[in-house]
N, C-alpha and C positions, 0 to 999 in steps of 0.2 A: 504493500500500500504506500502511495506517495505521502510525503509530509505536507499536510495542508496548512495554509496560512491565509488570513483574510486580506483581500486586496483593498486596503483602506476601510474606513468606517462603514461605508455603504456598498462596498463591492462584494463579489462572491468569494468563496473559499476556492483557492486554486493551489496546485502543487508549488512548493517553495522553489523548485527549479523549473524554469520555463524554457522554451525553445526560441532562439533568435534565428531569423532566416537570412541575415545579412550575407552569408556566404553561399546561399543556395543558388544565386544567379550570377554572382560576381565576387570581387574583392580578394579572396584568398587564392588567386589563380583560377584555373579552369574548373568549372563545376560540372558534375555529372547529374543531370536532371533526374535520371531514374533512381540513383542512390539517394538524392535529396528527397524524392517522393517516398522511398522506403523508410527514410529517417522520420519523415512526418507521420507516416502510417504507424510506425512503431511508437512514436511519442504518444499518439492518441491511445494506442492499446495500453500503454503503461500509465495513463492518467496524467501525462505532461501536456496539459491543455492550454496553458498560457502561451500564446504565440505573439511574437514581436516582429514588426517590419517597419518600413518608413517609405514615404513617397519618393525620397531621394535615392533609395537603394536601386542602383541600376537605372536611375532616371525613370522610375515607375515600373520597370520590368519585374522587380521583385514582388510588388503587389499584384501585378497581372498573373504571375506564376502561382502565387498563393491563392488568388481567387479561383483559378482553374482547379488547383489541387483540392480545394475545400468544397467543390461543387457537390451538393447533396449531403454535406455533413457540417455545414456552417454552425449549426446549433450545438455541436459537440465541443466547441472551443471558445475560449475567451480571447477575442481578437483585438490586438492593439496595433496602432500605427502612429507614426510621428510625422508632423508637418512643420513647415517654417523655414526649411532650406529651399534655395532655388538653384536650378541647374542652367548651365549655358547651352548653346546650340549643339555642343558635343556630348551633352549628357553629364557633364562633371559639375559637382557642387561648386557654385561660384559666389554665394552670399546668403544672406538671411532676409526674410521678409515676414515681419510679424504684424503687418497692417491688417486690420479687421477684414477688409475686402479680399485680401490675398488668402487669408486663412479660411474664410467662408468658401472661396473657390476651391482651395486645396482639399477641404473636407469632402465636397461634392465629387471631386475628381477621384479621391481615394475610394469612396463608396462605389463608384463606377468600376474602377480597376479591380477592387476586391469582390465585386459581384454580391454586394450585401446592402441591406437597407439601413443598417446601424453599425457603428463602431463601438465595441465594448469599452475601449480605452483609446482616447485621442490625446497625444502628448505633443506639446510644443518642443520641437527638437532643440532649439536654442532660443534664448531671449534675444530679440532684435534690439541693439543698443539705441536705435533711433525711435523706438516705440515703447511707451510705458507698458510694463507687463500687465497692468490692469486693463488696457485696451485690448491686448491680444487675448487674454483670458476671457474678457467680456464677450468677444466675438465667438469664442469656443463655447461659452455658456449659452449663447443663443442657439447653437446647434443642439445642445442638450435639451433646451426647451422645445425645440422642433422635433425631437425624437430621432435625430440623426446620430447622436453620441450618447453613451450612457455615463461614462466616467472621464474625468479630465486628469491629465498628467503634465508634468514639467520635466525637462531634462537639463542637467548641468546648471542648476540654479544656485544662487547664493541664498543664505538664510533670509535676508531681508526681502528678496524677490518672492520666496515661497510665502512668507507672511503676508505680503501685499496681495499676492494672487489669491491666497486662501480667503481673504476678506471679501473678494469679489464673488468667488464660487468655490465650494469645497474641492480641494485637490485630493485625488485618490492615491496618486503615486508620483514619486520623484525618481527619475532614472539618472544614474551617474556611473561613471567608471569607478569600480571598487574592487580591489584585488590586493594581494600581498605587496605589490610594488606601487599601489595607488591607495593610500590609506587616509587621505584627507577627510573624506566624508564622515569618518568615525568621530572626528573631533566636534563637528557642529551640526551637519545636515541630518545625519541619522538620528541623533537625540531629538532634534526639533521635529522630525517626522513622527517619532514615537509620541512626542507630546501632543501633536496635532491630530493623531490618528491617521497618519499618512503612511502608505507602504513605501519602502525604499527598494528599488529594483536595481541591482548591480549588473552593469553590462561589462563585458570583457573580464569576467571574474578569474579567468585562467591566464591572464597576462597575454591576451591575443594569441594563445596557443603555446607560449613559452613554458608554462607549467604542465602542459599536456602532451607535448611532442617529444621527439628524440632529444638526446643531450645536445646535439648540434643541429640547429635549424637550417634547412636548405629552402630558400624562397624562390618561387618562380618569378620570371621577369615581370609579370603583370600583377604580382602580389602587392597590394597597397602598403603593406608593412615596410616595404623598402624605403618609403618616404618618411617613416617615423624615426625620431632620434634614438629611441631605445633599441632599435634594430639596426643601427649603423655599426660598422665593424667593431670598434673598440668597446662601445657601450654594450653591444650584443654579447661579446665575450665576457664582459664583467657580469652581465645579468644572467648568463648561462651558468656562471659559477655560483651565483646566489641560488639558482634553481636546484642546485645539487642538494641543498638542505631539504628541500621539499621531497626530493626523491629518496633521500636517506630516511626521513621520517616515514614515508610510504612503505619502504622496504621493511622497516621494523614492525609496522602495523599490518603487513600483509595486504596493503592497499595500493592504489596507484597514485601518482603525483597529482593528477587532476582531481581525484577524490579528496586528497588532503587540502588542495587549494580551495575547493568548493566548501569543504567543511569549515575552513577558517572563515570564509565569507558568511556562511549561514549562522555561525555562532555569534554574530554581531548583534542579534536581537530577533525577537519573534515577529517583527514587522519587516524583516529583511528577506528579499528574494534574490535569486541569481538567474540570469538569462545566459544559457550556454549556446554557442553559435556553431556547434558541430553539424556537419552534413553527412556524418557517418552513423548508421544505425548502431554499430558496435560501440562506438565512442559514446553515443547517447546513453546506452544502457549502463556503460561504465560510469558516466557522470551522474546518472540518477541514483546510483548506489551510494553516492556521497551523503545522501539524506540519512543513512544509517551509521555514519562514522562520527564519533564524538572525540574530539581532540582533548588531550589532558592539559591542565594548566601549564605544565612544563613544556609541552610541545608548542603551545601557543606562545609562550614566552620566548622559546628558541626561534620561532618564525618571526616574531616581532623584532627581535634583536638582529636577526640576519637581514631583514628587509627594512632597516632603519632608513629614513628618507635620504640621508647622506650616502648610503651604500649603493643606492640604485643609480645605474648609469643612464643619463639622458632624461630629457623632459618627455611628457606624454606626446606633445605635438611640437612641430617646428614653430619658430618665432613668426607671429602674425597669422597663424593658421586660422582658417575659417571655423575649424572645429573646436578651437579653444573656447573656454567658457565666456571670455569677454572679447573675442576677436570676430572678424568677418566684415564684409561689406554691408552697408546699411540700406535696407528697404529699396531695392531696385524698382523701377517703374513696373507696374502690374501689366503683364502680358499673358497670353494663354500659356506660354511655356514657363515663365517664371512663377505663375500662380500654381503650378503643380501638374498640369496635364501635359504629358510628354508624347 
């Protein structure tokens, strides 16, 4: 049986480990659609029903793939997508647009691509620095009133932004990167989520595969991780050395490194979820078994000491990255493409 946790005060109970589809259509090198479909099928069989996508993943292609894959079984899942990024003519993320008219358009476009009448969870992918978060959330709240969205979420927000948004409309979930080498959320945003009755959903809980893959990663030419500082030569070697501690603990416990990494994330609180991005059904089953692993206080202390902030090589994103919490172009002019329909 999966470990069930409530998705915010007003949300359903879902498995603490959800499935991210980021890699199903692109991102981590070439994808095998048939294996991705097997992974999705197996996830539903095992009760892993919280699914996460975004309109910017593959410039809408990820949502289209998922919409086709869920034909006839939409009601079996809790379906979440993210909006607020915009793509250029080549399909690459080029900025943010949190204007109300853009978000309303994006929600309608996502509904169409996902072949559904309602989004269970709609998340603002990043706050647009040119638009008050109250305005963005207000537009998303209108979609709730219209029956197009059930729950609202925010991604990579500061505590003050969450508080301001929550006053406009209850926020069900906050999604941020949280993993052994990305521990900032534990200081402030996770405690605030717990106080407000908001779920915290960790993305990239396995260090974008560093804690789940072989001792030495080999990245394909089209793997987006090549652009991230933590996967550059010297930083990668340093971080691979840190990952040896995860593997050592796993070996002592008769577990896998990914199970140890996920167990560390889930022990952060009863409101904490993890989204795993595997597109392998075997890896999915391995990851879900982490729900049964309880780390000892000594193991947690060893991991915390090993992955101290100063020990990690490189920042999460490059300087000026659109994906950083406070970066990105501001509110491009609304067009059919930038609004979300690709």
